[in-house]
C-alpha positions as CSV (number, residue, x, y, z in Angstrom):
1,X,-107.9,-7.5,-155.6
2,X,-105.8,-8.1,-158.7
3,X,-107.0,-9.9,-161.8
4,X,-105.3,-13.0,-162.9
5,X,-104.6,-14.6,-166.3
6,X,-106.1,-18.0,-167.0
7,X,-103.1,-20.1,-166.4
8,X,-99.9,-19.9,-164.3
9,X,-96.7,-21.2,-165.8
10,X,-93.8,-22.6,-163.8
11,X,-90.4,-21.0,-163.8
12,X,-88.1,-23.2,-161.6
13,X,-85.0,-21.0,-162.1
14,X,-86.8,-17.6,-161.7
15,X,-84.9,-14.9,-159.9
16,X,-87.5,-12.3,-160.6
17,X,-91.0,-12.8,-161.8
18,X,-93.7,-10.1,-162.3
19,X,-97.1,-11.1,-163.5
20,X,-98.6,-7.8,-164.5
21,X,-102.2,-9.0,-164.3
22,X,-101.6,-9.6,-160.6
23,X,-101.5,-6.5,-158.3
24,X,-102.4,-5.1,-155.0
25,X,-103.1,-1.5,-154.0
26,X,-100.4,0.2,-152.0
27,X,-100.7,2.7,-149.2
28,X,-100.6,5.5,-151.7
29,X,-103.6,4.1,-153.5
30,X,-101.5,3.0,-156.6
31,X,-101.1,-0.5,-157.9
32,X,-98.1,-2.6,-156.8
33,X,-97.0,-5.6,-158.8
34,X,-95.4,-8.3,-156.6
35,X,-92.2,-10.1,-157.5
36,X,-92.9,-13.8,-157.0
37,X,-89.4,-15.0,-157.9
38,X,-86.9,-16.6,-155.6
39,X,-85.4,-13.2,-154.5
40,X,-87.8,-11.5,-152.1
41,X,-88.9,-7.9,-152.5
42,X,-88.4,-5.9,-155.7
43,X,-92.0,-5.3,-156.3
44,X,-92.9,-3.1,-159.3
45,X,-95.0,0.0,-158.8
46,X,-96.6,2.8,-160.7
47,X,-95.9,6.3,-159.5
48,X,-92.9,8.3,-158.3
49,X,-89.4,6.7,-158.5
50,X,-85.8,7.6,-158.6
51,X,-84.0,5.9,-161.5
52,X,-80.2,5.8,-161.2
53,X,-78.7,9.2,-162.0
54,X,-82.0,11.2,-162.2
55,X,-84.3,13.1,-160.0
56,X,-87.6,11.6,-158.8
57,X,-90.1,11.5,-161.6
58,X,-93.7,10.4,-162.2
59,X,-94.2,7.9,-165.0
60,X,-98.0,8.4,-165.5
61,X,-100.5,5.6,-165.1
62,X,-100.7,2.8,-167.8
63,X,-103.9,0.8,-168.1
64,X,-104.1,-2.5,-166.2
65,X,-105.9,-5.2,-168.2
66,X,-106.7,-8.8,-167.4
67,X,-103.9,-9.7,-169.9
68,X,-101.2,-7.5,-168.4
69,X,-100.3,-3.8,-168.4
70,X,-101.1,-1.6,-171.5
71,X,-98.6,1.2,-172.0
72,X,-99.5,4.4,-174.0
73,X,-98.9,4.2,-177.7
74,X,-98.1,7.9,-177.9
75,X,-96.4,9.3,-174.8
76,X,-93.4,11.5,-175.3
77,X,-92.6,11.7,-171.6
78,X,-92.6,7.9,-171.2
79,X,-94.9,5.8,-169.0
80,X,-93.8,2.6,-167.3
81,X,-93.3,0.6,-164.1
82,X,-90.3,1.0,-161.8
83,X,-88.5,-0.5,-158.9
84,X,-86.4,2.2,-157.2
85,X,-82.7,1.5,-157.0
86,X,-82.1,-1.7,-155.0
87,X,-79.5,-4.4,-154.4
88,X,-78.8,-7.0,-157.1
89,X,-77.6,-10.6,-157.3
90,X,-73.9,-11.6,-157.3
91,X,-72.3,-11.4,-160.7
92,X,-72.6,-14.5,-162.8
93,X,-72.4,-15.5,-166.5
94,X,-75.9,-16.8,-167.3
95,X,-79.3,-15.2,-167.6
96,X,-82.6,-15.5,-169.5
97,X,-85.1,-12.7,-169.7
98,X,-88.5,-13.1,-171.3
99,X,-91.9,-11.4,-171.5
100,X,-95.1,-11.8,-173.4
101,X,-95.6,-8.7,-175.5
102,X,-98.4,-7.4,-177.8
103,X,-97.3,-4.2,-179.6
104,X,-100.2,-2.0,-180.6
105,X,-98.3,0.7,-182.5
106,X,-94.9,1.4,-183.9
107,X,-92.7,3.9,-182.0
108,X,-90.0,5.1,-184.4
109,X,-88.0,7.5,-182.2
110,X,-86.2,5.2,-179.7
111,X,-85.9,1.6,-178.6
112,X,-89.2,0.4,-177.2
113,X,-88.1,-1.0,-173.9
114,X,-89.9,-4.1,-172.6
115,X,-87.6,-4.7,-169.6
116,X,-84.3,-3.3,-168.5
117,X,-82.0,-3.4,-165.4
118,X,-80.1,-0.1,-165.1
119,X,-76.5,0.2,-163.9
120,X,-75.2,2.9,-161.7
121,X,-72.9,5.3,-163.7
122,X,-74.3,3.9,-166.9
123,X,-73.2,5.9,-169.9
124,X,-74.5,3.6,-172.6
125,X,-78.2,3.7,-171.6
126,X,-78.3,-0.1,-172.2
127,X,-77.9,-1.1,-168.5
128,X,-77.0,-4.5,-167.1
129,X,-79.3,-6.0,-169.7
130,X,-82.2,-4.8,-171.9
131,X,-85.0,-6.4,-173.9
132,X,-86.9,-4.2,-176.3
133,X,-87.9,-3.5,-179.9
134,X,-85.8,-1.8,-182.5
135,X,-87.4,1.5,-183.4
136,X,-86.6,1.1,-187.1
137,X,-87.3,-2.6,-187.8
138,X,-89.7,-3.5,-184.9
139,X,-87.5,-6.6,-184.4
140,X,-86.2,-7.5,-180.9
141,X,-83.2,-5.5,-179.7
142,X,-81.2,-7.0,-176.9
143,X,-78.2,-6.0,-174.9
144,X,-75.9,-7.3,-172.1
145,X,-73.1,-5.6,-170.1
146,X,-70.2,-7.6,-168.8
147,X,-67.4,-6.4,-166.5
148,X,-67.6,-5.0,-163.0
149,X,-69.4,-2.2,-161.1
150,X,-70.8,-0.1,-163.9
151,X,-67.7,0.1,-165.9
152,X,-68.0,-3.0,-168.1
153,X,-68.4,-3.3,-171.8
154,X,-71.6,-4.1,-173.6
155,X,-72.9,-6.0,-176.6
156,X,-76.1,-5.1,-178.4
157,X,-77.8,-6.2,-181.6
158,X,-81.2,-6.2,-183.3
159,X,-82.8,-9.5,-184.4
160,X,-84.2,-10.2,-187.9
161,X,-88.0,-10.7,-187.5
162,X,-90.4,-7.8,-186.8
163,X,-92.6,-8.5,-183.8
164,X,-96.2,-8.5,-185.2
165,X,-98.8,-5.9,-184.1
166,X,-102.0,-6.9,-182.2
167,X,-101.0,-10.4,-181.1
168,X,-99.0,-11.7,-178.1
169,X,-95.5,-12.9,-178.8
170,X,-92.9,-14.4,-176.5
171,X,-89.8,-12.2,-176.5
172,X,-86.6,-13.6,-174.9
173,X,-82.9,-12.8,-174.5
174,X,-80.4,-15.3,-173.2
175,X,-76.7,-15.0,-172.3
176,X,-74.5,-18.0,-171.5
177,X,-71.1,-16.4,-171.1
178,X,-70.2,-16.8,-174.7
179,X,-73.2,-15.6,-176.8
180,X,-76.0,-13.1,-176.4
181,X,-79.1,-14.5,-178.2
182,X,-82.6,-13.2,-179.1
183,X,-85.6,-15.6,-179.5
184,X,-89.0,-14.8,-180.8
185,X,-91.8,-17.3,-180.0
186,X,-89.1,-19.8,-179.0
187,X,-87.2,-19.6,-182.2
188,X,-83.6,-18.2,-182.4
189,X,-83.7,-14.9,-184.3
190,X,-80.1,-13.6,-183.9
191,X,-77.0,-13.9,-181.8
192,X,-73.6,-12.2,-181.2
193,X,-70.5,-13.3,-179.5
194,X,-69.8,-11.9,-176.0
195,X,-67.9,-13.2,-173.0
196,X,-67.5,-12.4,-169.3
197,X,-69.6,-12.2,-166.1
198,X,-72.8,-10.0,-166.2
199,X,-72.2,-6.5,-164.8
200,X,-74.7,-6.4,-162.0
201,X,-72.8,-3.4,-160.5
202,X,-72.6,-5.0,-157.0
203,X,-70.9,-1.8,-155.6
204,X,-74.1,0.2,-156.1
205,X,-77.7,-0.1,-157.1
206,X,-79.8,0.6,-160.2
207,X,-83.5,0.5,-161.1
208,X,-85.5,-2.2,-162.7
209,X,-87.9,-0.9,-165.4
210,X,-90.8,-2.3,-167.4
211,X,-92.2,-0.5,-170.4
212,X,-89.8,2.5,-170.5
213,X,-86.1,3.5,-170.4
214,X,-85.5,6.1,-167.7
215,X,-82.5,7.6,-169.6
216,X,-84.1,8.0,-173.1
217,X,-87.3,9.9,-173.9
218,X,-89.9,8.4,-176.3
219,X,-88.8,4.9,-175.3
220,X,-92.0,3.5,-173.9
221,X,-93.3,0.2,-175.1
222,X,-96.4,1.0,-177.2
223,X,-98.6,-2.0,-176.2
224,X,-99.3,-4.7,-173.6
225,X,-96.6,-6.5,-171.5
226,X,-97.2,-9.5,-169.3
227,X,-95.3,-12.2,-167.3
228,X,-91.8,-10.6,-167.2
229,X,-89.3,-13.2,-165.9
230,X,-85.6,-13.0,-165.2
231,X,-83.9,-16.4,-164.6
232,X,-80.3,-17.3,-163.5
233,X,-80.0,-20.0,-166.1
234,X,-79.9,-20.3,-169.9
235,X,-83.2,-21.6,-171.1
236,X,-82.8,-23.9,-174.2
237,X,-84.6,-23.2,-177.5
238,X,-86.6,-26.4,-177.1
239,X,-87.9,-25.2,-173.6
240,X,-88.6,-21.7,-174.9
241,X,-90.6,-23.2,-177.8
242,X,-92.5,-25.4,-175.4
243,X,-93.3,-22.4,-173.2
244,X,-94.6,-20.5,-176.3
245,X,-96.8,-23.3,-177.4
246,X,-98.2,-23.7,-173.9
247,X,-98.9,-20.0,-173.8
248,X,-101.1,-19.9,-176.9
249,X,-104.5,-18.8,-175.8
250,X,-103.1,-17.8,-172.4
251,X,-104.6,-14.3,-172.5
252,X,-107.9,-13.0,-173.6
253,X,-107.7,-10.9,-176.8
254,X,-107.5,-7.4,-175.6
255,X,-105.4,-6.1,-178.5
256,X,-108.4,-4.9,-180.5
């Protein structure tokens, strides 16, 4: 039986929602993290998977805590959670992606991926969208791809404020059809202009990933991730700040 954090937050617009302190045990004996968003299926798993454009691989087994999933702080081969390639929503021009994150180390070799949706035929390694930490500055790094069927154009930038070690922070990206923005703890921390519908690559399928980038080695997130939410709406700064304030004390201190 899975362990649960102290309080459940409401996400009325959620398309996908994975609470990484909640899990069941699959038929292969490995944990399965159910998606409780409005689109059924798409459960995360630990174990073998087939990211777009690669052969089946094993990701290793991160540690499951009461406060989420703890990924290795030094793992050259990468260790994360995956949904094998699957169907995706119809293209639209709005999205919010957020997660509670607690970095426990600095990984200076590649972007530390918190959550990413891969595209088929993706040559940029940034996927449909990605939320992570910049390997040099430890600030949020966000990306979005707009266009159609894996051939669109992307926007990517790194925010200003380093995400602190050893404490939980609320990391968020939003895209409203005009701007891609990054928020740390409900405060705007950077933006760049970008237009067009999100490239969900509706002619094919691509993997969802938490904690690692399938296309880039040394990209695992070195710390704890919990409550990954993808919403088909742009969440305002005021609402993000309110969520952050409600989340204070949400998790036991497992960072030390």
